[in-house]
C-alpha positions as CSV (number, residue, x, y, z in Angstrom):
1,M,-204.1,-111.6,83.8
2,S,-201.0,-112.0,85.4
3,D,-199.0,-108.6,87.1
4,E,-195.5,-109.3,85.4
5,I,-195.6,-110.7,81.8
6,V,-198.5,-110.9,79.2
7,S,-198.9,-114.5,79.1
8,E,-199.7,-116.3,75.3
9,E,-203.3,-116.9,77.1
10,D,-203.6,-113.1,77.9
11,L,-202.9,-112.5,74.1
12,A,-205.3,-115.0,72.5
13,R,-207.9,-113.7,75.0
14,A,-207.2,-110.1,74.2
15,R,-207.7,-111.2,70.2
16,Q,-211.4,-112.6,71.0
17,D,-212.3,-110.0,73.8
18,P,-212.3,-106.0,72.9
19,A,-213.0,-105.5,76.7
20,F,-210.2,-107.7,78.1
21,R,-208.0,-106.4,75.2
22,Q,-208.5,-102.5,76.6
23,E,-207.9,-103.6,79.9
24,L,-204.6,-105.2,79.0
25,M,-203.4,-102.3,77.1
26,A,-204.3,-99.7,79.6
27,K,-202.5,-102.0,82.2
28,N,-199.5,-102.3,79.9
29,L,-199.5,-98.2,79.4
30,D,-199.3,-98.1,83.2
31,K,-196.6,-100.1,83.3
32,L,-194.7,-98.5,80.6
33,L,-195.2,-95.0,82.0
34,G,-194.0,-96.2,85.6
35,A,-190.6,-97.6,83.8
36,L,-190.2,-94.5,82.0
37,N,-190.5,-92.5,85.1
38,R,-187.9,-94.8,86.8
39,A,-185.7,-94.6,84.0
40,K,-185.7,-90.5,83.9
41,Q,-184.3,-90.7,87.3
42,D,-181.4,-92.9,86.2
43,R,-180.9,-91.4,82.3
44,N,-177.5,-89.5,84.0
45,K,-175.8,-92.6,84.6
46,N,-176.5,-94.8,81.9
47,P,-175.8,-93.2,78.2
48,E,-178.1,-95.6,76.5
49,M,-181.0,-95.0,78.7
50,A,-181.9,-91.7,76.8
51,R,-182.2,-93.9,73.5
52,Q,-184.5,-96.5,75.6
53,M,-186.3,-93.8,76.9
54,R,-187.2,-92.1,73.5
55,E,-188.3,-95.8,72.4
56,G,-190.3,-96.2,75.5
57,V,-191.7,-92.7,74.9
58,D,-193.0,-93.4,71.2
59,L,-194.6,-96.9,72.1
60,A,-196.7,-95.2,75.0
61,V,-197.9,-92.6,72.8
62,R,-198.7,-95.2,70.1
63,L,-200.3,-97.3,73.0
64,A,-202.5,-94.2,74.3
65,D,-203.4,-93.5,70.8
66,R,-204.4,-96.9,70.1
67,L,-206.7,-96.8,73.7
68,Q,-207.9,-93.6,72.8
69,R,-209.1,-94.7,69.0
70,E,-211.1,-97.8,70.8
71,D,-212.9,-95.5,73.2
72,E,-213.9,-93.5,70.7
73,S,-215.1,-96.2,68.2
74,G,-216.5,-97.9,71.2
75,N,-215.8,-101.3,69.5
76,G,-212.1,-101.8,69.2
77,P,-209.6,-102.9,66.6
78,Q,-210.5,-106.2,64.8
79,A,-208.9,-109.2,65.7
80,A,-206.0,-110.5,63.9
């Protein structure tokens, strides 16, 4: 799994492997939270940043909810 961008290969593997999917989502949640933290420092310099931060926070909450549901169910979401 690449540290930068999720590849098509990663996505295909995540559809078949629930443990890998969990790891991929958790890693990307960490990246998103880091980006939001950096954006928080720049929000006064860029008026568009507030809107982008709201979108990022919404995405982070949805991803965290999904990770939590997978942890609780133990079997993860069904592959599409």
